[in-house]
PyMOL Python script that loads the backbone (N, CA, C, O; Angstrom):
from pymol import cmd

cmd.read_pdbstr("""\
ATOM      1  N   MET A   1    -119.126 -67.191 -12.246  1.00  0.00           N
ATOM      2  CA  MET A   1    -118.709 -65.812 -12.438  1.00  0.00           C
ATOM      3  C   MET A   1    -119.459 -65.243 -13.644  1.00  0.00           C
ATOM      4  O   MET A   1    -119.480 -65.843 -14.719  1.00  0.00           O
ATOM      5  N   LYS A   2    -120.057 -64.105 -13.449  1.00  0.00           N
ATOM      6  CA  LYS A   2    -120.836 -63.476 -14.504  1.00  0.00           C
ATOM      7  C   LYS A   2    -120.019 -62.359 -15.154  1.00  0.00           C
ATOM      8  O   LYS A   2    -119.432 -61.519 -14.472  1.00  0.00           O
ATOM      9  N   PHE A   3    -119.996 -62.372 -16.478  1.00  0.00           N
ATOM     10  CA  PHE A   3    -119.290 -61.334 -17.223  1.00  0.00           C
ATOM     11  C   PHE A   3    -120.213 -60.144 -17.426  1.00  0.00           C
ATOM     12  O   PHE A   3    -121.362 -60.300 -17.838  1.00  0.00           O
ATOM     13  N   GLU A   4    -119.704 -58.962 -17.138  1.00  0.00           N
ATOM     14  CA  GLU A   4    -120.453 -57.741 -17.379  1.00  0.00           C
ATOM     15  C   GLU A   4    -119.605 -56.804 -18.223  1.00  0.00           C
ATOM     16  O   GLU A   4    -118.451 -56.515 -17.907  1.00  0.00           O
ATOM     17  N   TYR A   5    -120.209 -56.344 -19.295  1.00  0.00           N
ATOM     18  CA  TYR A   5    -119.524 -55.403 -20.177  1.00  0.00           C
ATOM     19  C   TYR A   5    -119.612 -54.009 -19.579  1.00  0.00           C
ATOM     20  O   TYR A   5    -120.697 -53.517 -19.268  1.00  0.00           O
ATOM     21  N   GLN A   6    -118.465 -53.386 -19.425  1.00  0.00           N
ATOM     22  CA  GLN A   6    -118.436 -52.006 -18.948  1.00  0.00           C
ATOM     23  C   GLN A   6    -117.842 -51.145 -20.057  1.00  0.00           C
ATOM     24  O   GLN A   6    -116.679 -51.297 -20.430  1.00  0.00           O
ATOM     25  N   GLU A   7    -118.651 -50.255 -20.566  1.00  0.00           N
ATOM     26  CA  GLU A   7    -118.189 -49.389 -21.643  1.00  0.00           C
ATOM     27  C   GLU A   7    -117.193 -48.387 -21.096  1.00  0.00           C
ATOM     28  O   GLU A   7    -117.419 -47.752 -20.066  1.00  0.00           O
ATOM     29  N   TYR A   8    -116.088 -48.259 -21.807  1.00  0.00           N
ATOM     30  CA  TYR A   8    -115.055 -47.305 -21.416  1.00  0.00           C
ATOM     31  C   TYR A   8    -115.025 -46.210 -22.465  1.00  0.00           C
ATOM     32  O   TYR A   8    -114.649 -46.453 -23.612  1.00  0.00           O
ATOM     33  N   ASN A   9    -115.408 -45.034 -22.089  1.00  0.00           N
ATOM     34  CA  ASN A   9    -115.504 -43.946 -23.054  1.00  0.00           C
ATOM     35  C   ASN A   9    -114.850 -42.697 -22.488  1.00  0.00           C
ATOM     36  O   ASN A   9    -115.510 -41.680 -22.274  1.00  0.00           O
ATOM     37  N   LYS A  10    -113.556 -42.779 -22.249  1.00  0.00           N
ATOM     38  CA  LYS A  10    -112.834 -41.629 -21.715  1.00  0.00           C
ATOM     39  C   LYS A  10    -112.362 -40.767 -22.873  1.00  0.00           C
ATOM     40  O   LYS A  10    -111.642 -41.240 -23.753  1.00  0.00           O
ATOM     41  N   LYS A  11    -112.755 -39.536 -22.876  1.00  0.00           N
ATOM     42  CA  LYS A  11    -112.324 -38.615 -23.922  1.00  0.00           C
ATOM     43  C   LYS A  11    -110.979 -38.022 -23.509  1.00  0.00           C
ATOM     44  O   LYS A  11    -110.850 -37.427 -22.439  1.00  0.00           O
ATOM     45  N   ALA A  12    -110.000 -38.192 -24.359  1.00  0.00           N
ATOM     46  CA  ALA A  12    -108.672 -37.657 -24.076  1.00  0.00           C
ATOM     47  C   ALA A  12    -108.712 -36.132 -24.118  1.00  0.00           C
ATOM     48  O   ALA A  12    -109.418 -35.541 -24.935  1.00  0.00           O
ATOM     49  N   THR A  13    -107.959 -35.514 -23.243  1.00  0.00           N
ATOM     50  CA  THR A  13    -107.870 -34.054 -23.243  1.00  0.00           C
ATOM     51  C   THR A  13    -106.920 -33.603 -24.352  1.00  0.00           C
ATOM     52  O   THR A  13    -106.143 -34.397 -24.881  1.00  0.00           O
ATOM     53  N   ASP A  14    -106.994 -32.329 -24.690  1.00  0.00           N
ATOM     54  CA  ASP A  14    -106.072 -31.773 -25.680  1.00  0.00           C
ATOM     55  C   ASP A  14    -104.627 -31.974 -25.239  1.00  0.00           C
ATOM     56  O   ASP A  14    -103.768 -32.347 -26.039  1.00  0.00           O
ATOM     57  N   ASP A  15    -104.368 -31.724 -23.957  1.00  0.00           N
ATOM     58  CA  ASP A  15    -103.006 -31.883 -23.434  1.00  0.00           C
ATOM     59  C   ASP A  15    -102.518 -33.321 -23.555  1.00  0.00           C
ATOM     60  O   ASP A  15    -101.357 -33.553 -23.892  1.00  0.00           O
ATOM     61  N   GLU A  16    -103.390 -34.286 -23.284  1.00  0.00           N
ATOM     62  CA  GLU A  16    -102.994 -35.694 -23.406  1.00  0.00           C
ATOM     63  C   GLU A  16    -102.625 -36.041 -24.845  1.00  0.00           C
ATOM     64  O   GLU A  16    -101.660 -36.766 -25.087  1.00  0.00           O
ATOM     65  N   LEU A  17    -103.391 -35.523 -25.790  1.00  0.00           N
ATOM     66  CA  LEU A  17    -103.110 -35.795 -27.199  1.00  0.00           C
ATOM     67  C   LEU A  17    -101.781 -35.174 -27.625  1.00  0.00           C
ATOM     68  O   LEU A  17    -100.952 -35.838 -28.246  1.00  0.00           O
ATOM     69  N   ILE A  18    -101.583 -33.909 -27.293  1.00  0.00           N
ATOM     70  CA  ILE A  18    -100.342 -33.222 -27.671  1.00  0.00           C
ATOM     71  C   ILE A  18     -99.147 -33.843 -26.958  1.00  0.00           C
ATOM     72  O   ILE A  18     -98.085 -34.005 -27.559  1.00  0.00           O
ATOM     73  N   ASP A  19     -99.308 -34.190 -25.690  1.00  0.00           N
ATOM     74  CA  ASP A  19     -98.219 -34.837 -24.952  1.00  0.00           C
ATOM     75  C   ASP A  19     -97.826 -36.159 -25.589  1.00  0.00           C
ATOM     76  O   ASP A  19     -96.649 -36.517 -25.605  1.00  0.00           O
ATOM     77  N   ASP A  20     -98.806 -36.887 -26.115  1.00  0.00           N
ATOM     78  CA  ASP A  20     -98.496 -38.166 -26.738  1.00  0.00           C
ATOM     79  C   ASP A  20     -97.766 -37.972 -28.064  1.00  0.00           C
ATOM     80  O   ASP A  20     -96.852 -38.730 -28.388  1.00  0.00           O
ATOM     81  N   VAL A  21     -98.165 -36.967 -28.826  1.00  0.00           N
ATOM     82  CA  VAL A  21     -97.452 -36.653 -30.072  1.00  0.00           C
ATOM     83  C   VAL A  21     -95.995 -36.305 -29.745  1.00  0.00           C
ATOM     84  O   VAL A  21     -95.071 -36.779 -30.406  1.00  0.00           O
ATOM     85  N   THR A  22     -95.805 -35.479 -28.726  1.00  0.00           N
ATOM     86  CA  THR A  22     -94.462 -35.091 -28.295  1.00  0.00           C
ATOM     87  C   THR A  22     -93.663 -36.303 -27.834  1.00  0.00           C
ATOM     88  O   THR A  22     -92.487 -36.441 -28.169  1.00  0.00           O
ATOM     89  N   ARG A  23     -94.298 -37.175 -27.070  1.00  0.00           N
ATOM     90  CA  ARG A  23     -93.631 -38.376 -26.552  1.00  0.00           C
ATOM     91  C   ARG A  23     -93.107 -39.254 -27.681  1.00  0.00           C
ATOM     92  O   ARG A  23     -91.961 -39.700 -27.653  1.00  0.00           O
ATOM     93  N   VAL A  24     -93.957 -39.496 -28.674  1.00  0.00           N
ATOM     94  CA  VAL A  24     -93.558 -40.360 -29.791  1.00  0.00           C
ATOM     95  C   VAL A  24     -92.371 -39.756 -30.535  1.00  0.00           C
ATOM     96  O   VAL A  24     -91.412 -40.460 -30.853  1.00  0.00           O
ATOM     97  N   ALA A  25     -92.433 -38.459 -30.811  1.00  0.00           N
ATOM     98  CA  ALA A  25     -91.330 -37.804 -31.522  1.00  0.00           C
ATOM     99  C   ALA A  25     -90.040 -37.886 -30.709  1.00  0.00           C
ATOM    100  O   ALA A  25     -88.973 -38.173 -31.252  1.00  0.00           O
ATOM    101  N   LYS A  26     -90.146 -37.634 -29.408  1.00  0.00           N
ATOM    102  CA  LYS A  26     -88.976 -37.651 -28.537  1.00  0.00           C
ATOM    103  C   LYS A  26     -88.373 -39.053 -28.441  1.00  0.00           C
ATOM    104  O   LYS A  26     -87.156 -39.216 -28.530  1.00  0.00           O
ATOM    105  N   GLU A  27     -89.219 -40.057 -28.260  1.00  0.00           N
ATOM    106  CA  GLU A  27     -88.738 -41.437 -28.125  1.00  0.00           C
ATOM    107  C   GLU A  27     -88.002 -41.922 -29.371  1.00  0.00           C
ATOM    108  O   GLU A  27     -87.134 -42.790 -29.288  1.00  0.00           O
ATOM    109  N   HIS A  28     -88.351 -41.360 -30.517  1.00  0.00           N
ATOM    110  CA  HIS A  28     -87.747 -41.805 -31.767  1.00  0.00           C
ATOM    111  C   HIS A  28     -86.770 -40.778 -32.345  1.00  0.00           C
ATOM    112  O   HIS A  28     -86.301 -40.921 -33.474  1.00  0.00           O
ATOM    113  N   GLY A  29     -86.471 -39.741 -31.555  1.00  0.00           N
ATOM    114  CA  GLY A  29     -85.485 -38.748 -31.957  1.00  0.00           C
ATOM    115  C   GLY A  29     -85.865 -37.964 -33.199  1.00  0.00           C
ATOM    116  O   GLY A  29     -85.014 -37.659 -34.034  1.00  0.00           O
ATOM    117  N   LEU A  30     -87.152 -37.636 -33.321  1.00  0.00           N
ATOM    118  CA  LEU A  30     -87.653 -36.957 -34.515  1.00  0.00           C
ATOM    119  C   LEU A  30     -87.975 -35.496 -34.226  1.00  0.00           C
ATOM    120  O   LEU A  30     -88.493 -35.166 -33.160  1.00  0.00           O
ATOM    121  N   SER A  31     -87.665 -34.627 -35.179  1.00  0.00           N
ATOM    122  CA  SER A  31     -88.024 -33.213 -35.037  1.00  0.00           C
ATOM    123  C   SER A  31     -89.382 -32.931 -35.662  1.00  0.00           C
ATOM    124  O   SER A  31     -89.960 -31.863 -35.460  1.00  0.00           O
ATOM    125  N   SER A  32     -89.885 -33.894 -36.420  1.00  0.00           N
ATOM    126  CA  SER A  32     -91.213 -33.844 -37.006  1.00  0.00           C
ATOM    127  C   SER A  32     -91.772 -35.258 -36.953  1.00  0.00           C
ATOM    128  O   SER A  32     -91.047 -36.209 -36.659  1.00  0.00           O
ATOM    129  N   LEU A  33     -93.043 -35.392 -37.233  1.00  0.00           N
ATOM    130  CA  LEU A  33     -93.682 -36.695 -37.090  1.00  0.00           C
ATOM    131  C   LEU A  33     -94.770 -36.826 -38.142  1.00  0.00           C
ATOM    132  O   LEU A  33     -95.655 -35.975 -38.238  1.00  0.00           O
ATOM    133  N   SER A  34     -94.704 -37.891 -38.928  1.00  0.00           N
ATOM    134  CA  SER A  34     -95.759 -38.113 -39.920  1.00  0.00           C
ATOM    135  C   SER A  34     -96.942 -38.804 -39.250  1.00  0.00           C
ATOM    136  O   SER A  34     -96.813 -39.374 -38.167  1.00  0.00           O
ATOM    137  N   MET A  35     -98.081 -38.745 -39.903  1.00  0.00           N
ATOM    138  CA  MET A  35     -99.255 -39.435 -39.373  1.00  0.00           C
ATOM    139  C   MET A  35     -99.003 -40.937 -39.327  1.00  0.00           C
ATOM    140  O   MET A  35     -99.454 -41.619 -38.406  1.00  0.00           O
ATOM    141  N   HIS A  36     -98.287 -41.448 -40.312  1.00  0.00           N
ATOM    142  CA  HIS A  36     -97.978 -42.879 -40.348  1.00  0.00           C
ATOM    143  C   HIS A  36     -97.088 -43.274 -39.167  1.00  0.00           C
ATOM    144  O   HIS A  36     -97.312 -44.310 -38.541  1.00  0.00           O
ATOM    145  N   GLU A  37     -96.083 -42.455 -38.863  1.00  0.00           N
ATOM    146  CA  GLU A  37     -95.208 -42.732 -37.716  1.00  0.00           C
ATOM    147  C   GLU A  37     -96.011 -42.707 -36.420  1.00  0.00           C
ATOM    148  O   GLU A  37     -95.835 -43.562 -35.552  1.00  0.00           O
ATOM    149  N   TYR A  38     -96.891 -41.719 -36.300  1.00  0.00           N
ATOM    150  CA  TYR A  38     -97.697 -41.642 -35.082  1.00  0.00           C
ATOM    151  C   TYR A  38     -98.645 -42.830 -34.976  1.00  0.00           C
ATOM    152  O   TYR A  38     -98.828 -43.387 -33.894  1.00  0.00           O
ATOM    153  N   LYS A  39     -99.241 -43.215 -36.088  1.00  0.00           N
ATOM    154  CA  LYS A  39    -100.170 -44.352 -36.074  1.00  0.00           C
ATOM    155  C   LYS A  39     -99.465 -45.618 -35.597  1.00  0.00           C
ATOM    156  O   LYS A  39    -100.061 -46.446 -34.909  1.00  0.00           O
ATOM    157  N   THR A  40     -98.193 -45.763 -35.965  1.00  0.00           N
ATOM    158  CA  THR A  40     -97.417 -46.936 -35.581  1.00  0.00           C
ATOM    159  C   THR A  40     -97.080 -46.938 -34.092  1.00  0.00           C
ATOM    160  O   THR A  40     -97.133 -47.989 -33.454  1.00  0.00           O
ATOM    161  N   TYR A  41     -96.734 -45.777 -33.526  1.00  0.00           N
ATOM    162  CA  TYR A  41     -96.215 -45.721 -32.159  1.00  0.00           C
ATOM    163  C   TYR A  41     -97.090 -44.977 -31.154  1.00  0.00           C
ATOM    164  O   TYR A  41     -96.852 -45.077 -29.951  1.00  0.00           O
ATOM    165  N   GLY A  42     -98.085 -44.243 -31.611  1.00  0.00           N
ATOM    166  CA  GLY A  42     -98.889 -43.415 -30.715  1.00  0.00           C
ATOM    167  C   GLY A  42     -99.940 -44.192 -29.946  1.00  0.00           C
ATOM    168  O   GLY A  42    -100.255 -45.335 -30.275  1.00  0.00           O
ATOM    169  N   SER A  43    -100.469 -43.563 -28.931  1.00  0.00           N
ATOM    170  CA  SER A  43    -101.485 -44.183 -28.074  1.00  0.00           C
ATOM    171  C   SER A  43    -102.908 -43.892 -28.526  1.00  0.00           C
ATOM    172  O   SER A  43    -103.840 -44.563 -28.084  1.00  0.00           O
ATOM    173  N   PHE A  44    -103.093 -42.910 -29.393  1.00  0.00           N
ATOM    174  CA  PHE A  44    -104.416 -42.523 -29.857  1.00  0.00           C
ATOM    175  C   PHE A  44    -104.475 -42.659 -31.374  1.00  0.00           C
ATOM    176  O   PHE A  44    -103.442 -42.773 -32.033  1.00  0.00           O
ATOM    177  N   ASP A  45    -105.666 -42.646 -31.914  1.00  0.00           N
ATOM    178  CA  ASP A  45    -105.806 -42.700 -33.364  1.00  0.00           C
ATOM    179  C   ASP A  45    -105.469 -41.330 -33.948  1.00  0.00           C
ATOM    180  O   ASP A  45    -105.889 -40.302 -33.416  1.00  0.00           O
ATOM    181  N   ASN A  46    -104.710 -41.322 -35.043  1.00  0.00           N
ATOM    182  CA  ASN A  46    -104.321 -40.032 -35.615  1.00  0.00           C
ATOM    183  C   ASN A  46    -105.517 -39.227 -36.121  1.00  0.00           C
ATOM    184  O   ASN A  46    -105.443 -38.001 -36.199  1.00  0.00           O
ATOM    185  N   SER A  47    -106.610 -39.893 -36.461  1.00  0.00           N
ATOM    186  CA  SER A  47    -107.805 -39.154 -36.889  1.00  0.00           C
ATOM    187  C   SER A  47    -108.423 -38.389 -35.720  1.00  0.00           C
ATOM    188  O   SER A  47    -109.039 -37.342 -35.923  1.00  0.00           O
ATOM    189  N   THR A  48    -108.267 -38.894 -34.514  1.00  0.00           N
ATOM    190  CA  THR A  48    -108.734 -38.173 -33.326  1.00  0.00           C
ATOM    191  C   THR A  48    -107.981 -36.853 -33.202  1.00  0.00           C
ATOM    192  O   THR A  48    -108.565 -35.814 -32.895  1.00  0.00           O
ATOM    193  N   ILE A  49    -106.693 -36.913 -33.443  1.00  0.00           N
ATOM    194  CA  ILE A  49    -105.861 -35.716 -33.324  1.00  0.00           C
ATOM    195  C   ILE A  49    -106.199 -34.701 -34.407  1.00  0.00           C
ATOM    196  O   ILE A  49    -106.311 -33.509 -34.121  1.00  0.00           O
ATOM    197  N   THR A  50    -106.362 -35.156 -35.646  1.00  0.00           N
ATOM    198  CA  THR A  50    -106.681 -34.207 -36.718  1.00  0.00           C
ATOM    199  C   THR A  50    -108.075 -33.613 -36.550  1.00  0.00           C
ATOM    200  O   THR A  50    -108.297 -32.448 -36.879  1.00  0.00           O
ATOM    201  N   ARG A  51    -109.011 -34.405 -36.041  1.00  0.00           N
ATOM    202  CA  ARG A  51    -110.353 -33.852 -35.785  1.00  0.00           C
ATOM    203  C   ARG A  51    -110.302 -32.817 -34.673  1.00  0.00           C
ATOM    204  O   ARG A  51    -110.947 -31.772 -34.761  1.00  0.00           O
ATOM    205  N   ARG A  52    -109.541 -33.103 -33.633  1.00  0.00           N
ATOM    206  CA  ARG A  52    -109.484 -32.199 -32.488  1.00  0.00           C
ATOM    207  C   ARG A  52    -108.799 -30.883 -32.821  1.00  0.00           C
ATOM    208  O   ARG A  52    -109.241 -29.823 -32.378  1.00  0.00           O
ATOM    209  N   PHE A  53    -107.711 -30.945 -33.608  1.00  0.00           N
ATOM    210  CA  PHE A  53    -106.905 -29.747 -33.851  1.00  0.00           C
ATOM    211  C   PHE A  53    -107.051 -29.179 -35.264  1.00  0.00           C
ATOM    212  O   PHE A  53    -106.388 -28.201 -35.611  1.00  0.00           O
ATOM    213  N   GLY A  54    -107.903 -29.780 -36.067  1.00  0.00           N
ATOM    214  CA  GLY A  54    -108.158 -29.255 -37.405  1.00  0.00           C
ATOM    215  C   GLY A  54    -107.262 -29.847 -38.474  1.00  0.00           C
ATOM    216  O   GLY A  54    -107.743 -30.311 -39.508  1.00  0.00           O
ATOM    217  N   THR A  55    -105.964 -29.831 -38.230  1.00  0.00           N
ATOM    218  CA  THR A  55    -105.012 -30.427 -39.170  1.00  0.00           C
ATOM    219  C   THR A  55    -103.894 -31.103 -38.385  1.00  0.00           C
ATOM    220  O   THR A  55    -103.660 -30.805 -37.214  1.00  0.00           O
ATOM    221  N   TRP A  56    -103.217 -32.014 -39.061  1.00  0.00           N
ATOM    222  CA  TRP A  56    -102.076 -32.682 -38.431  1.00  0.00           C
ATOM    223  C   TRP A  56    -100.965 -31.663 -38.157  1.00  0.00           C
ATOM    224  O   TRP A  56    -100.333 -31.698 -37.101  1.00  0.00           O
ATOM    225  N   ASN A  57    -100.732 -30.758 -39.111  1.00  0.00           N
ATOM    226  CA  ASN A  57     -99.684 -29.749 -38.924  1.00  0.00           C
ATOM    227  C   ASN A  57     -99.965 -28.837 -37.735  1.00  0.00           C
ATOM    228  O   ASN A  57     -99.034 -28.428 -37.041  1.00  0.00           O
ATOM    229  N   HIS A  58    -101.217 -28.514 -37.493  1.00  0.00           N
ATOM    230  CA  HIS A  58    -101.543 -27.679 -36.329  1.00  0.00           C
ATOM    231  C   HIS A  58    -101.207 -28.419 -35.037  1.00  0.00           C
ATOM    232  O   HIS A  58    -100.701 -27.815 -34.091  1.00  0.00           O
ATOM    233  N   ALA A  59    -101.480 -29.704 -34.990  1.00  0.00           N
ATOM    234  CA  ALA A  59    -101.119 -30.507 -33.815  1.00  0.00           C
ATOM    235  C   ALA A  59     -99.602 -30.528 -33.636  1.00  0.00           C
ATOM    236  O   ALA A  59     -99.107 -30.428 -32.513  1.00  0.00           O
ATOM    237  N   LEU A  60     -98.866 -30.659 -34.737  1.00  0.00           N
ATOM    238  CA  LEU A  60     -97.400 -30.639 -34.654  1.00  0.00           C
ATOM    239  C   LEU A  60     -96.906 -29.301 -34.117  1.00  0.00           C
ATOM    240  O   LEU A  60     -96.000 -29.262 -33.284  1.00  0.00           O
ATOM    241  N   GLU A  61     -97.494 -28.206 -34.588  1.00  0.00           N
ATOM    242  CA  GLU A  61     -97.113 -26.873 -34.105  1.00  0.00           C
ATOM    243  C   GLU A  61     -97.344 -26.759 -32.605  1.00  0.00           C
ATOM    244  O   GLU A  61     -96.487 -26.254 -31.879  1.00  0.00           O
ATOM    245  N   LEU A  62     -98.496 -27.224 -32.139  1.00  0.00           N
ATOM    246  CA  LEU A  62     -98.806 -27.160 -30.708  1.00  0.00           C
ATOM    247  C   LEU A  62     -97.857 -28.022 -29.887  1.00  0.00           C
ATOM    248  O   LEU A  62     -97.600 -27.732 -28.718  1.00  0.00           O
ATOM    249  N   ALA A  63     -97.338 -29.079 -30.499  1.00  0.00           N
ATOM    250  CA  ALA A  63     -96.394 -29.965 -29.819  1.00  0.00           C
ATOM    251  C   ALA A  63     -94.961 -29.445 -29.919  1.00  0.00           C
ATOM    252  O   ALA A  63     -94.038 -30.047 -29.372  1.00  0.00           O
ATOM    253  N   GLY A  64     -94.780 -28.319 -30.622  1.00  0.00           N
ATOM    254  CA  GLY A  64     -93.443 -27.752 -30.766  1.00  0.00           C
ATOM    255  C   GLY A  64     -92.581 -28.497 -31.773  1.00  0.00           C
ATOM    256  O   GLY A  64     -91.353 -28.451 -31.701  1.00  0.00           O
ATOM    257  N   LEU A  65     -93.226 -29.185 -32.712  1.00  0.00           N
ATOM    258  CA  LEU A  65     -92.494 -29.949 -33.719  1.00  0.00           C
ATOM    259  C   LEU A  65     -92.535 -29.239 -35.065  1.00  0.00           C
ATOM    260  O   LEU A  65     -93.380 -28.374 -35.300  1.00  0.00           O
ATOM    261  N   GLU A  66     -91.618 -29.613 -35.938  1.00  0.00           N
ATOM    262  CA  GLU A  66     -91.576 -29.041 -37.282  1.00  0.00           C
ATOM    263  C   GLU A  66     -92.670 -29.659 -38.140  1.00  0.00           C
ATOM    264  O   GLU A  66     -93.031 -30.824 -37.971  1.00  0.00           O
ATOM    265  N   CYS A  67     -93.187 -28.863 -39.055  1.00  0.00           N
ATOM    266  CA  CYS A  67     -94.183 -29.357 -40.007  1.00  0.00           C
ATOM    267  C   CYS A  67     -93.475 -29.744 -41.292  1.00  0.00           C
ATOM    268  O   CYS A  67     -92.611 -29.025 -41.794  1.00  0.00           O
ATOM    269  N   ARG A  68     -93.857 -30.880 -41.802  1.00  0.00           N
ATOM    270  CA  ARG A  68     -93.309 -31.325 -43.091  1.00  0.00           C
ATOM    271  C   ARG A  68     -94.292 -30.911 -44.173  1.00  0.00           C
ATOM    272  O   ARG A  68     -95.317 -31.562 -44.375  1.00  0.00           O
ATOM    273  N   ASN A  69     -93.985 -29.859 -44.847  1.00  0.00           N
ATOM    274  CA  ASN A  69     -94.849 -29.413 -45.937  1.00  0.00           C
ATOM    275  C   ASN A  69     -94.289 -29.926 -47.250  1.00  0.00           C
ATOM    276  O   ASN A  69     -93.088 -29.840 -47.507  1.00  0.00           O
ATOM    277  N   ARG A  70     -95.153 -30.447 -48.056  1.00  0.00           N
ATOM    278  CA  ARG A  70     -94.752 -30.928 -49.378  1.00  0.00           C
ATOM    279  C   ARG A  70     -95.066 -29.819 -50.362  1.00  0.00           C
ATOM    280  O   ARG A  70     -96.227 -29.459 -50.555  1.00  0.00           O
ATOM    281  N   PHE A  71     -94.033 -29.278 -50.984  1.00  0.00           N
ATOM    282  CA  PHE A  71     -94.225 -28.237 -51.975  1.00  0.00           C
ATOM    283  C   PHE A  71     -94.177 -28.866 -53.359  1.00  0.00           C
ATOM    284  O   PHE A  71     -93.272 -29.641 -53.666  1.00  0.00           O
ATOM    285  N   TYR A  72     -95.143 -28.535 -54.180  1.00  0.00           N
ATOM    286  CA  TYR A  72     -95.247 -29.089 -55.521  1.00  0.00           C
ATOM    287  C   TYR A  72     -94.791 -28.061 -56.546  1.00  0.00           C
ATOM    288  O   TYR A  72     -95.016 -26.861 -56.387  1.00  0.00           O
ATOM    289  N   THR A  73     -94.149 -28.548 -57.594  1.00  0.00           N
ATOM    290  CA  THR A  73     -93.760 -27.655 -58.686  1.00  0.00           C
ATOM    291  C   THR A  73     -95.004 -27.331 -59.509  1.00  0.00           C
ATOM    292  O   THR A  73     -96.024 -28.013 -59.409  1.00  0.00           O
ATOM    293  N   GLU A  74     -94.905 -26.281 -60.325  1.00  0.00           N
ATOM    294  CA  GLU A  74     -96.032 -25.932 -61.193  1.00  0.00           C
ATOM    295  C   GLU A  74     -96.362 -27.080 -62.141  1.00  0.00           C
ATOM    296  O   GLU A  74     -97.530 -27.334 -62.434  1.00  0.00           O
ATOM    297  N   LEU A  75     -95.334 -27.767 -62.617  1.00  0.00           N
ATOM    298  CA  LEU A  75     -95.545 -28.887 -63.530  1.00  0.00           C
ATOM    299  C   LEU A  75     -96.303 -30.023 -62.839  1.00  0.00           C
ATOM    300  O   LEU A  75     -97.205 -30.619 -63.426  1.00  0.00           O
ATOM    301  N   GLU A  76     -95.936 -30.316 -61.598  1.00  0.00           N
ATOM    302  CA  GLU A  76     -96.650 -31.363 -60.854  1.00  0.00           C
ATOM    303  C   GLU A  76     -98.113 -30.985 -60.647  1.00  0.00           C
ATOM    304  O   GLU A  76     -99.000 -31.827 -60.780  1.00  0.00           O
ATOM    305  N   LEU A  77     -98.360 -29.728 -60.324  1.00  0.00           N
ATOM    306  CA  LEU A  77     -99.735 -29.269 -60.135  1.00  0.00           C
ATOM    307  C   LEU A  77    -100.523 -29.344 -61.440  1.00  0.00           C
ATOM    308  O   LEU A  77    -101.675 -29.779 -61.453  1.00  0.00           O
ATOM    309  N   PHE A  78     -99.904 -28.922 -62.524  1.00  0.00           N
ATOM    310  CA  PHE A  78    -100.560 -28.960 -63.826  1.00  0.00           C
ATOM    311  C   PHE A  78    -100.875 -30.400 -64.233  1.00  0.00           C
ATOM    312  O   PHE A  78    -101.977 -30.691 -64.700  1.00  0.00           O
ATOM    313  N   ASN A  79     -99.905 -31.299 -64.055  1.00  0.00           N
ATOM    314  CA  ASN A  79    -100.124 -32.710 -64.391  1.00  0.00           C
ATOM    315  C   ASN A  79    -101.255 -33.308 -63.564  1.00  0.00           C
ATOM    316  O   ASN A  79    -102.026 -34.132 -64.057  1.00  0.00           O
ATOM    317  N   ASN A  80    -101.349 -32.897 -62.321  1.00  0.00           N
ATOM    318  CA  ASN A  80    -102.429 -33.383 -61.473  1.00  0.00           C
ATOM    319  C   ASN A  80    -103.783 -32.884 -61.983  1.00  0.00           C
ATOM    320  O   ASN A  80    -104.760 -33.633 -61.990  1.00  0.00           O
ATOM    321  N   LEU A  81    -103.838 -31.636 -62.405  1.00  0.00           N
ATOM    322  CA  LEU A  81    -105.084 -31.095 -62.959  1.00  0.00           C
ATOM    323  C   LEU A  81    -105.497 -31.847 -64.220  1.00  0.00           C
ATOM    324  O   LEU A  81    -106.680 -32.119 -64.425  1.00  0.00           O
ATOM    325  N   GLN A  82    -104.530 -32.180 -65.056  1.00  0.00           N
ATOM    326  CA  GLN A  82    -104.835 -32.934 -66.271  1.00  0.00           C
ATOM    327  C   GLN A  82    -105.371 -34.321 -65.916  1.00  0.00           C
ATOM    328  O   GLN A  82    -106.261 -34.845 -66.585  1.00  0.00           O
ATOM    329  N   HIS A  83    -104.829 -34.891 -64.880  1.00  0.00           N
ATOM    330  CA  HIS A  83    -105.242 -36.233 -64.457  1.00  0.00           C
ATOM    331  C   HIS A  83    -106.677 -36.232 -63.935  1.00  0.00           C
ATOM    332  O   HIS A  83    -107.428 -37.183 -64.154  1.00  0.00           O
ATOM    333  N   VAL A  84    -107.043 -35.175 -63.257  1.00  0.00           N
ATOM    334  CA  VAL A  84    -108.383 -35.083 -62.685  1.00  0.00           C
ATOM    335  C   VAL A  84    -109.360 -34.780 -63.782  1.00  0.00           C
ATOM    336  O   VAL A  84    -110.558 -34.658 -63.526  1.00  0.00           O
TER     337      VAL A  84
END
""", "prot")
cmd.dss("prot")
cmd.show_as("cartoon", "prot")
cmd.util.cbc("prot")
cmd.orient("prot")
């Protein structure tokens, strides 16, 4: 028996990516989904999703999920500037 390598290069559609984000959130009862949560349970790489849709939050919006925005205080922002 001879082994032959067959390259599999199927590009997921936008709908497949968004449906998978929705599936993961639904299966775990989440109204929002972090990239880490998706990486653990999703079928695609989260970098594929962010490249396709620009940002993770935009993908969440398209999936009908809530976006988790981290708001920083002025002091936190200032301390970060000092650190840089």
